N, C-alpha and C positions, 0 to 999 in steps of 0.2 A: 692818266691809265698808262699811257706810253713808258712814262719814267719807274712806275711801278711795274711792267712788266720788262722792261731792261734792268731794274733792281733785281728780280725775281732770275732772271736770267745770270746774272754775274754773282748772284748767291749761288746760283746749280754750278756754275764753272769754278768758282772756290771751292764747294764741296768736292768737288771731283779732283780738284790738283792736292786738296788737303789728306783725300785718302792716299793719293800718289805719295805723297810728302810723308807719309804716315810708313807706309810699305819699304820709301828710304830709309828712313831714320832706323829701320830695322839691320842696317845692312854696314851703315856709318861706322867707323870706328876713330877711335883719335887716342893720341897717345901723350901722356904726360911724364914728366920728367922732375927730378929734384937732384941736390947736390951734383951739380954739373953732370947730371943723366948716374950718375951712379945708383939711381931709383927710376925704374920707369916701369908704368902700368900703360894698359891697351883698355878703353873703356868703352860703349857704344852709347850713342847720341840718346840712349834713354839709360841712361845709367847701369847698365849692367858691365861689373869688371871681368875682364877675359884674359886678361894676364898680368903678372907683377915678375920684371926682373929685376935681382938685386945684385949688384958689384960682389963676388966672396970677401973684398977688401973691407967689408962693411961689418961681416960679422966676427966682431969682436967681443968674446964672453963682458959683460957685464956695461956694455954699451947700448942695450938694445935699448934706450929712450931714444938714442938718436935716428937710429933706425925705424923705429915709428914714427917719427914727425917727420921723417923726410917720405913713408910711402904715404901718410895723410896729404903732404904737402904734393908729392906727384897725382894722387887721385882726387885732390882739387884742381891742380893743374887740368888733368884731362878732361873735368868737368866744365870748367868753366869756358874751354874750347869749345865744348858739344854745345854748352849752350848759347854763345856766339854761333855756332852754324846752325842749329836750330831756328832764334831770332832771325838770323839774316835769309836765310829759307822762308821763312814765314812772313815776313816783311814782300820777296818775291811775289809769296801767293794771295796776299792781300792789298795789292797795290791796285790804284784806281780806286777799291770802294772806299764809301764814306763809315768807317769805322771811326767813333771817338777814341781820341788821346788817351791812353793808361789802357785802355779795352784789350784784357788776354786773352787769347783763342786757344793755347797752348797751354 
């Protein structure tokens, strides 16, 4: 019975930490870049694109495909950074809990 009570307490603590983490994710921003920082984007941890900066040297008529690819790469870079940060924070929140491997909570 003690083990069950301890597990319930851990679950409540984790729930509280998860709510705090969710609030933090709203404020975290990550910068992604491509083309040697010729294109940079800022994205939140929840994958909301906040800004895009493009170096004027990339504004060449007829070469929009290169620019489009760089924007996609910069967005993917920012998203990957955000995903790693979220995974790291999730690992902190769930540390010590008997969660089966591969189970995703977020």
